C-alpha positions, 0 to 999 in steps of 0.5 A: 044141300050138302055144305062143300068148302072149296079151298083154292080161289084161283081159275078153276077153283072159283068156276067149281065153286059157282058151279057147286053153288047152284045145287049146294051151300058152298064155302070158297077158302083162299090165302088172298082176301083180293081172291076171294072178293073177286070170286064174291062179285062173280057169285053172291051165293057163295061164303068166302073164308080166309085160309092159309092151307099151311097151318094144319090147326085153321085147316081142318077147323074151317073144313071140320062143320062142311059133309064135302072139301072140294082141294084146288091147292097149287101142286106144291101145298096139294100132298100134306094139304090132301093128307090133313083133310083126310088126318080129319076124317073129311071126304074129299075130291082133290084137283091138286096136281102134286108130284107125289103118289096120292095112292101112299094116303090110301091105308089113312084114308080108310082107317078114318074112313074117308073117301077121296077121289084125287088127280079129278080134273080133264087129264088127268081125270076124265082121260082116267074114267074113259080107261076104267070104264072101258078095262071093265068092257075089254081086254086093252092092249093100248091106251093114249092120252093126247092133251093140251089147253091154248090161247086162241091167238098164238103170240111169238114165241111161246104161243102158250098161256096158262091158267096157272104159275109157270112153275108148275109148267115148268114142272111139267116140263122138268120131270121124267115122263113115265110110260109103259111100253111092251109091258114095261115101264120106261122114264124118258126125257120130257119134251122127247118123242115129238109128233106132229098131229092133225085135230079139225078146228085148230090144224097142226099141233105138237106132241111130247112126252110128260108124265101124265100116267101117273096113277095109271102106272100102278092101277092099270099095270095090266094094258102093256102100253100106255102113253100120255103126251101134251100137244102145244103149237108147233115151235114151243118144244124148241123154245123151252128146250132153249131156255131148258138146256141153258140152264134157265130151269136150274134151282142152283142159285147163282150169283148176280152183281153179289144177290143169290138168285134161283134161275127157276124163279128168275125164269118164272117171274120172267114168264109169268107175264108172257104167258099169263091168260087174261081174265077174257082171253081165249083159250081152248082144250083138246084132248084125244084118248084112244083105247084099242083091246079085244072084245067078248067075241076076240074081236079088236077094237079101237075107241077114240073119245075127241074133246074140243072145247073153247072159252065160254063168253056167256059166263065169262069161264075158260074152258081149261077151268070147265073142263077140270073143274066140271069133272070135280064138281061132277065127281063131288055130285055123284059122290053126295048122290051116293053113287060112289062111297068106296073109301080109301084114295081113289083116282078116277080110273076107280071111279068111272070103271062102275057104269053109273059113275061113268054116264055120271060124268058125261052126262053133267059134262054134256049138260055144261056143253062139253062134249067128249064125241066118241067112234069106234073102229074095227 
């Protein structure tokens, strides 16, 4: 039994802590004592610890006596928190979706003899694991990831709910999207290149450009075509573009009745209730990974992995928390079991390239009723 500290007690962080507590001694830390008390009522085996991660001394003291850190802080806190953990010489699995490049910390991690597995959620996360595995099997030419988390009940106008802060979602809608086409990096505005795609159990969804390739642009640069697109219910993009083009996402403060107000902060405040996912609200995660490449016999293969996962009524756990969090807890367990021991910063594709790790991820998720269904086409 290992000692693990999970930093961040939100929807995903709490699900990870509860999952890990089945086999390990787990402490969950968060700035909010109310959040910690709420998590404790769901799992009495957990220890709780109030913690401000921006206090570097307190953070490093809190993690000192643990075998592994699992980091699930908001994106804007992610990079500096991860850096502090690595500086403390602690191994870490991280799901904080921050805009900075985690690979910038690779030299620091190697210097401190730390294993840091980053971006270890559903996407980025399992899509990377699958790509990393097949990159060892095929001469890949194409990779596409389509992914979205959506409420079962569509509520006009946005038909969207989020298990995290609206400002993090808006950041995805405003950050330029990078993809790779014909071996060249292309930068496009987000929310562009809309396509309509049919999915079993769901119907028609729209896909659009988002900046989800992240580390793959650097680690898989030999693959000539790579793209990640976000999935939403039809019509969502148009409403978001109306807000975006009207200035509601601007950070520059404007004067309103003598007060300076940031349009982005105002919009986030308004959308918080509109987009807030209820604790027992049913939602689902859908993902489709498509890979094309040449096998050892020179034959072209197309491999598709489909994921459809729903809110778990038995445990009252959201699908987004399950699909994101359990990928990270799989990484935590495979590291603690000694399946991956390299030192440095590793996005999931550099873990999934090892066959035992790839199968460990799929098996671990399958045991939690999360199924990636494979189909092969020639």
